[in-house]
C-alpha atoms as a printed R data frame, in Angstrom:
    type eleno elety resid chain resno      x       y      z
1   ATOM     1    CA   MET     A     1 40.507 -34.775 -2.899
2   ATOM     2    CA   THR     A     2 36.669 -36.410 -2.500
3   ATOM     3    CA   GLY     A     3 35.292 -38.850 -1.132
4   ATOM     4    CA   THR     A     4 31.817 -40.851 -0.360
5   ATOM     5    CA   ALA     A     5 31.537 -42.613  3.038
6   ATOM     6    CA   THR     A     6 29.588 -45.577  1.740
7   ATOM     7    CA   SER     A     7 30.510 -48.937  1.869
8   ATOM     8    CA   THR     A     8 29.295 -52.384  2.100
9   ATOM     9    CA   THR     A     9 29.703 -55.463  4.434
10  ATOM    10    CA   ARG     A    10 28.116 -58.809  4.092
11  ATOM    11    CA   GLY     A    11 24.225 -57.685  3.517
12  ATOM    12    CA   TRP     A    12 24.651 -54.427  5.623
13  ATOM    13    CA   ARG     A    13 25.947 -51.378  4.181
14  ATOM    14    CA   THR     A    14 27.534 -48.471  5.960
15  ATOM    15    CA   ILE     A    15 27.171 -44.652  5.432
16  ATOM    16    CA   GLU     A    16 28.415 -41.711  7.191
17  ATOM    17    CA   ARG     A    17 26.753 -37.800  6.893
18  ATOM    18    CA   TYR     A    18 27.754 -34.538  8.712
19  ATOM    19    CA   ALA     A    19 26.075 -31.540  9.214
20  ATOM    20    CA   TYR     A    20 27.862 -28.385 10.909
21  ATOM    21    CA   VAL     A    21 26.747 -25.913 13.196
22  ATOM    22    CA   GLU     A    22 28.292 -22.260 14.273
23  ATOM    23    CA   ARG     A    23 27.804 -23.005 18.169
24  ATOM    24    CA   ALA     A    24 30.304 -24.090 21.064
25  ATOM    25    CA   TYR     A    25 30.434 -27.854 20.962
26  ATOM    26    CA   ASP     A    26 30.105 -27.497 25.181
27  ATOM    27    CA   ASP     A    27 26.816 -25.337 24.389
28  ATOM    28    CA   VAL     A    28 25.736 -27.888 21.683
29  ATOM    29    CA   TRP     A    29 26.004 -31.237 23.075
30  ATOM    30    CA   PRO     A    30 24.113 -30.669 26.620
31  ATOM    31    CA   TRP     A    31 21.072 -29.191 24.665
32  ATOM    32    CA   LEU     A    32 21.127 -31.740 21.988
33  ATOM    33    CA   ALA     A    33 20.945 -34.549 25.131
34  ATOM    34    CA   GLY     A    34 17.759 -32.740 25.936
35  ATOM    35    CA   HIS     A    35 15.995 -32.238 22.445
36  ATOM    36    CA   LEU     A    36 17.021 -35.872 21.116
37  ATOM    37    CA   SER     A    37 14.729 -37.079 23.507
38  ATOM    38    CA   THR     A    38 11.673 -34.831 22.607
39  ATOM    39    CA   ILE     A    39 11.844 -35.129 19.116
40  ATOM    40    CA   GLY     A    40  8.725 -36.473 17.214
41  ATOM    41    CA   ASP     A    41  6.230 -38.198 19.443
42  ATOM    42    CA   PRO     A    42  5.891 -41.056 22.261
43  ATOM    43    CA   LEU     A    43  5.450 -44.499 20.886
44  ATOM    44    CA   PRO     A    44  3.477 -46.891 24.230
45  ATOM    45    CA   ASP     A    45  6.450 -49.336 23.318
46  ATOM    46    CA   GLY     A    46  9.544 -46.860 23.691
47  ATOM    47    CA   GLY     A    47 11.119 -44.838 21.307
48  ATOM    48    CA   ARG     A    48  9.640 -41.823 19.217
49  ATOM    49    CA   ALA     A    49  7.039 -41.621 15.900
50  ATOM    50    CA   LEU     A    50  8.283 -38.909 13.456
51  ATOM    51    CA   SER     A    51  7.786 -38.416  9.636
52  ATOM    52    CA   VAL     A    52 10.654 -38.358  7.173
53  ATOM    53    CA   HIS     A    53 10.229 -37.077  3.729
54  ATOM    54    CA   ILE     A    54 11.954 -39.018  0.691
55  ATOM    55    CA   ARG     A    55 11.835 -39.005 -3.275
56  ATOM    56    CA   PRO     A    56 12.282 -42.569 -4.388
57  ATOM    57    CA   GLY     A    57 12.048 -42.293 -8.470
58  ATOM    58    CA   GLY     A    58 11.898 -38.677 -8.133
59  ATOM    59    CA   LYS     A    59  8.533 -38.445 -5.994
60  ATOM    60    CA   GLU     A    60  8.257 -36.989 -2.404
61  ATOM    61    CA   ILE     A    61  6.662 -39.231 -0.277
62  ATOM    62    CA   SER     A    62  6.308 -39.153  3.866
63  ATOM    63    CA   ARG     A    63  7.027 -42.079  5.807
64  ATOM    64    CA   PRO     A    64  6.617 -43.131  9.317
65  ATOM    65    CA   VAL     A    65  9.763 -43.544 11.432
66  ATOM    66    CA   ARG     A    66 10.157 -45.674 14.691
67  ATOM    67    CA   LEU     A    67 13.171 -43.594 16.555
68  ATOM    68    CA   ARG     A    68 15.265 -44.841 19.070
69  ATOM    69    CA   VAL     A    69 17.853 -42.388 20.681
70  ATOM    70    CA   GLY     A    70 20.231 -43.600 23.638
71  ATOM    71    CA   GLY     A    71 21.541 -41.324 25.930
72  ATOM    72    CA   LEU     A    72 24.453 -39.256 25.141
73  ATOM    73    CA   VAL     A    73 27.785 -40.317 26.679
74  ATOM    74    CA   CYS     A    74 30.793 -37.955 26.482
75  ATOM    75    CA   ALA     A    75 34.288 -38.923 26.778
76  ATOM    76    CA   ASP     A    76 37.508 -37.579 25.491
77  ATOM    77    CA   GLY     A    77 36.065 -34.443 23.693
78  ATOM    78    CA   HIS     A    78 33.167 -35.630 21.857
79  ATOM    79    CA   ALA     A    79 29.702 -36.884 22.444
80  ATOM    80    CA   VAL     A    80 28.288 -39.663 21.135
81  ATOM    81    CA   ALA     A    81 24.818 -41.918 21.304
82  ATOM    82    CA   ALA     A    82 23.352 -44.851 19.921
83  ATOM    83    CA   LEU     A    83 20.364 -44.662 17.715
84  ATOM    84    CA   ASP     A    84 18.125 -46.805 15.253
85  ATOM    85    CA   TRP     A    85 15.425 -46.756 13.365
86  ATOM    86    CA   ALA     A    86 12.819 -47.974 10.994
87  ATOM    87    CA   ASP     A    87  9.742 -47.974  8.530
88  ATOM    88    CA   ALA     A    88  6.883 -47.860 11.075
89  ATOM    89    CA   GLU     A    89  4.388 -49.447  9.144
90  ATOM    90    CA   HIS     A    90  6.208 -51.553  6.554
91  ATOM    91    CA   PRO     A    91  9.790 -52.064  8.349
92  ATOM    92    CA   ARG     A    92 10.839 -54.792  5.277
93  ATOM    93    CA   MET     A    93  9.615 -52.372  2.518
94  ATOM    94    CA   PHE     A    94 12.551 -49.926  3.722
95  ATOM    95    CA   PRO     A    95 15.871 -49.701  4.748
96  ATOM    96    CA   THR     A    96 16.563 -50.802  8.812
97  ATOM    97    CA   LEU     A    97 19.352 -48.455 10.133
98  ATOM    98    CA   ALA     A    98 21.504 -48.813 13.260
99  ATOM    99    CA   ALA     A    99 23.496 -45.897 14.044
100 ATOM   100    CA   THR     A   100 26.015 -44.081 16.176
101 ATOM   101    CA   LEU     A   101 25.760 -40.375 16.661
102 ATOM   102    CA   GLU     A   102 28.471 -38.101 17.185
103 ATOM   103    CA   ILE     A   103 29.175 -34.644 18.449
104 ATOM   104    CA   VAL     A   104 32.446 -33.109 18.073
105 ATOM   105    CA   PRO     A   105 34.175 -30.069 17.924
106 ATOM   106    CA   VAL     A   106 35.841 -28.705 14.517
107 ATOM   107    CA   PRO     A   107 39.214 -27.636 15.044
108 ATOM   108    CA   ASN     A   108 39.228 -23.866 14.574
109 ATOM   109    CA   ARG     A   109 40.508 -21.031 16.872
110 ATOM   110    CA   ARG     A   110 38.775 -18.351 15.507
111 ATOM   111    CA   ARG     A   111 35.130 -19.715 15.289
112 ATOM   112    CA   ASP     A   112 33.122 -21.910 17.524
113 ATOM   113    CA   VAL     A   113 31.863 -24.748 15.053
114 ATOM   114    CA   THR     A   114 30.601 -28.194 16.139
115 ATOM   115    CA   GLN     A   115 30.344 -31.442 13.739
116 ATOM   116    CA   VAL     A   116 27.041 -33.510 13.870
117 ATOM   117    CA   GLY     A   117 27.526 -37.063 12.139
118 ATOM   118    CA   VAL     A   118 26.020 -40.045 11.892
119 ATOM   119    CA   ARG     A   119 27.677 -43.335 11.372
120 ATOM   120    CA   ALA     A   120 25.458 -45.875 10.266
121 ATOM   121    CA   ARG     A   121 24.824 -49.457  9.187
122 ATOM   122    CA   TYR     A   122 21.603 -50.023  7.590
123 ATOM   123    CA   ARG     A   123 20.164 -53.254  5.960
124 ATOM   124    CA   PRO     A   124 18.596 -53.030  2.407
125 ATOM   125    CA   PRO     A   125 14.501 -54.198  2.163
126 ATOM   126    CA   PHE     A   126 13.812 -57.432  0.694
127 ATOM   127    CA   GLY     A   127 16.510 -59.416  2.237
128 ATOM   128    CA   PRO     A   128 19.122 -60.905 -0.676
129 ATOM   129    CA   ILE     A   129 17.043 -58.965 -3.683
130 ATOM   130    CA   GLY     A   130 17.814 -56.273 -1.546
131 ATOM   131    CA   ALA     A   131 20.916 -55.668 -3.074
132 ATOM   132    CA   VAL     A   132 20.445 -55.144 -6.152
133 ATOM   133    CA   GLY     A   133 17.013 -52.648 -5.164
134 ATOM   134    CA   ASP     A   134 19.640 -50.819 -2.785
135 ATOM   135    CA   ARG     A   135 21.793 -49.401 -5.480
136 ATOM   136    CA   MET     A   136 17.877 -48.058 -6.746
137 ATOM   137    CA   LEU     A   137 16.354 -47.342 -3.870
138 ATOM   138    CA   GLY     A   138 18.161 -48.078 -0.429
139 ATOM   139    CA   VAL     A   139 21.170 -45.888 -0.288
140 ATOM   140    CA   GLY     A   140 18.970 -43.091 -1.742
141 ATOM   141    CA   VAL     A   141 16.414 -43.633  0.601
142 ATOM   142    CA   VAL     A   142 19.353 -43.501  3.734
143 ATOM   143    CA   ASP     A   143 21.395 -40.862  2.236
144 ATOM   144    CA   VAL     A   144 18.199 -38.476  2.257
145 ATOM   145    CA   THR     A   145 17.047 -39.453  5.878
146 ATOM   146    CA   LEU     A   146 20.340 -38.917  7.426
147 ATOM   147    CA   THR     A   147 20.873 -35.809  5.447
148 ATOM   148    CA   ASN     A   148 17.495 -34.700  6.381
149 ATOM   149    CA   PHE     A   149 17.704 -35.424  9.907
150 ATOM   150    CA   LEU     A   150 21.195 -33.748 10.639
151 ATOM   151    CA   GLU     A   151 20.136 -30.376  8.956
152 ATOM   152    CA   ASP     A   152 16.872 -30.481 11.172
153 ATOM   153    CA   LEU     A   153 19.046 -30.824 14.145
154 ATOM   154    CA   VAL     A   154 21.809 -28.186 13.230
155 ATOM   155    CA   ASP     A   155 19.094 -26.033 12.580
156 ATOM   156    CA   ALA     A   156 17.446 -26.435 15.342
157 ATOM   157    CA   VAL     A   157 20.614 -25.610 17.327
158 ATOM   158    CA   ALA     A   158 21.177 -21.942 15.277
159 ATOM   159    CA   ASP     A   159 17.820 -21.627 16.380
160 ATOM   160    CA   THR     A   160 17.844 -21.739 20.017
161 ATOM   161    CA   VAL     A   161 21.371 -22.027 21.184
162 ATOM   162    CA   ALA     A   162 22.673 -18.840 21.634
163 ATOM   163    CA   PRO     A   163 26.608 -18.216 19.372
164 ATOM   164    CA   SER     A   164 29.746 -17.977 20.662
165 ATOM   165    CA   PRO     A   165 30.728 -13.886 22.148
166 ATOM   166    CA   ARG     A   166 33.702 -14.554 19.915
167 ATOM   167    CA   PRO     A   167 33.729 -11.963 16.875
168 ATOM   168    CA   ARG     A   168 32.746 -13.826 13.580
169 ATOM   169    CA   PRO     A   169 35.505 -13.996 11.314
170 ATOM   170    CA   GLY     A   170 35.421 -12.220  7.997
171 ATOM   171    CA   PRO     A   171 35.562 -14.897  5.063
172 ATOM   172    CA   ASP     A   172 39.648 -14.511  4.115
173 ATOM   173    CA   THR     A   173 40.120 -15.870  8.167
174 ATOM   174    CA   ALA     A   174 37.568 -18.237  8.175
175 ATOM   175    CA   ALA     A   175 39.705 -21.012  8.943
176 ATOM   176    CA   GLU     A   176 42.686 -19.420  9.739
177 ATOM   177    CA   PRO     A   177 43.993 -19.797 13.035
178 ATOM   178    CA   GLU     A   178 46.732 -17.773 14.905
179 ATOM   179    CA   ALA     A   179 49.924 -17.207 12.795
180 ATOM   180    CA   PRO     A   180 52.722 -19.398 13.007
181 ATOM   181    CA   ASP     A   181 56.140 -18.478 14.729
182 ATOM   182    CA   GLY     A   182 59.621 -19.848 13.409
183 ATOM   183    CA   ASP     A   183 60.058 -21.851 11.173
184 ATOM   184    CA   VAL     A   184 56.805 -22.881 10.753
185 ATOM   185    CA   GLU     A   185 54.796 -21.967  7.603
186 ATOM   186    CA   ARG     A   186 51.069 -22.334  6.278
187 ATOM   187    CA   LEU     A   187 49.592 -23.970  3.432
188 ATOM   188    CA   PHE     A   188 45.872 -24.035  2.848
189 ATOM   189    CA   LEU     A   189 44.236 -26.805  1.220
190 ATOM   190    CA   THR     A   190 40.642 -27.195 -0.117
191 ATOM   191    CA   VAL     A   191 39.084 -30.128  0.447
192 ATOM   192    CA   ASP     A   192 35.745 -31.539 -1.132
193 ATOM   193    CA   GLY     A   193 32.684 -33.071  0.341
194 ATOM   194    CA   LEU     A   194 33.085 -32.726  4.261
195 ATOM   195    CA   ALA     A   195 29.554 -33.724  4.439
196 ATOM   196    CA   VAL     A   196 30.032 -37.053  3.248
197 ATOM   197    CA   ARG     A   197 33.844 -38.154  3.359
198 ATOM   198    CA   PRO     A   198 34.310 -40.328  6.420
199 ATOM   199    CA   GLY     A   199 34.750 -38.374  9.464
200 ATOM   200    CA   GLY     A   200 33.992 -35.234  8.327
201 ATOM   201    CA   GLY     A   201 35.773 -32.021  8.633
202 ATOM   202    CA   VAL     A   202 36.925 -33.418 12.170
203 ATOM   203    CA   GLY     A   203 38.272 -36.541 10.351
204 ATOM   204    CA   VAL     A   204 40.301 -34.480  8.102
205 ATOM   205    CA   GLY     A   205 41.779 -32.240 11.435
206 ATOM   206    CA   ARG     A   206 43.083 -35.807 12.762
207 ATOM   207    CA   ALA     A   207 44.967 -37.187  9.400
208 ATOM   208    CA   LEU     A   208 46.567 -34.205  8.893
209 ATOM   209    CA   ARG     A   209 47.273 -33.281 12.620
210 ATOM   210    CA   ALA     A   210 49.080 -36.911 12.867
211 ATOM   211    CA   LEU     A   211 51.346 -36.133  9.975
212 ATOM   212    CA   PRO     A   212 54.775 -35.547 11.160
213 ATOM   213    CA   GLY     A   213 55.409 -31.932 11.781
214 ATOM   214    CA   VAL     A   214 52.552 -30.146 11.502
215 ATOM   215    CA   VAL     A   215 52.212 -28.034 14.406
216 ATOM   216    CA   GLY     A   216 47.844 -26.738 13.520
217 ATOM   217    CA   VAL     A   217 44.921 -27.382 11.711
218 ATOM   218    CA   ALA     A   218 42.275 -25.008 11.192
219 ATOM   219    CA   VAL     A   219 39.047 -26.605  9.464
220 ATOM   220    CA   ASP     A   220 36.133 -24.477  8.094
221 ATOM   221    CA   PRO     A   221 33.505 -26.950  6.884
222 ATOM   222    CA   PHE     A   222 31.473 -24.019  5.200
223 ATOM   223    CA   THR     A   223 33.959 -23.452  2.774
224 ATOM   224    CA   GLY     A   224 36.569 -26.360  2.835
225 ATOM   225    CA   LEU     A   225 39.398 -24.179  3.245
226 ATOM   226    CA   VAL     A   226 41.840 -25.544  5.759
227 ATOM   227    CA   ALA     A   227 44.797 -23.872  7.276
228 ATOM   228    CA   VAL     A   228 47.966 -26.289  7.830
229 ATOM   229    CA   ASP     A   229 50.647 -25.028 10.161
230 ATOM   230    CA   HIS     A   230 53.950 -27.218  9.438
231 ATOM   231    CA   ASP     A   231 57.597 -27.584  9.597
232 ATOM   232    CA   PRO     A   232 58.430 -27.782  5.804
233 ATOM   233    CA   ALA     A   233 61.627 -29.606  6.502
234 ATOM   234    CA   ARG     A   234 59.646 -32.621  7.640
235 ATOM   235    CA   CYS     A   235 56.404 -32.587  5.882
236 ATOM   236    CA   GLY     A   236 54.667 -30.722  2.891
237 ATOM   237    CA   ALA     A   237 51.657 -30.551  0.497
238 ATOM   238    CA   ALA     A   238 52.346 -33.987 -1.342
239 ATOM   239    CA   ASP     A   239 52.266 -35.644  2.270
240 ATOM   240    CA   MET     A   240 48.803 -33.857  3.409
241 ATOM   241    CA   THR     A   241 47.588 -35.326  0.162
242 ATOM   242    CA   ALA     A   242 48.374 -38.479  0.935
243 ATOM   243    CA   ALA     A   243 47.068 -38.344  4.587
244 ATOM   244    CA   LEU     A   244 44.005 -37.307  3.073
245 ATOM   245    CA   VAL     A   245 43.453 -39.926  0.039
246 ATOM   246    CA   GLY     A   246 44.758 -43.106  1.869
247 ATOM   247    CA   PRO     A   247 42.038 -43.290  4.562
248 ATOM   248    CA   PHE     A   248 39.415 -41.149  2.760
249 ATOM   249    CA   GLY     A   249 39.208 -42.972 -0.739
250 ATOM   250    CA   GLY     A   250 39.298 -39.764 -2.237
């Protein structure tokens, strides 16, 4: 069950990337709300200036980026903010990106984990010629840029936000919810690529939780282990696999 969240829509490309931090959502989003307004240096005409490191052709270079981040909006148990960036010196030579930053709690009763992700649309450089260049340069630049941006965010959260007082689980119970009751059984799945799959670990949890007969899902995005409590008379492993393969293109 693997998949990569990158697709094409008439001149624009779409991509999703996710990172995870073992901190409570209610602590993460307000801290990031303040942090996002301070990263980089302020620009006279708005936005923030920061440097990103990319490796086109295997050679690492640093590019100045103009980043604009909208206010964080919280609703229905998650927080979102609009963001866009472009190369500050040569915007037509590097991909221009418009995105949504999402902060969502990962379903897991035994540990506090928050997913920080970006769902983005980007325009390859050089107009129509960029459709070819994107395969060689654009998608790699966007992938590395998003991945590094998210890793920097979750590293900053881990370094600054205090962990939950709940005890840290051992490796054998990291994704395991409380024991099921009655006729409910527990099935463990291993799901790969939670940093690049559409919806990330939260999307996996939602797809499984929507199945008839599923009463609980716990996801450990660090190991890819997913515990599913379900009524075996109503759904089984084949249904769960199909639920993941369909929306995730695995």
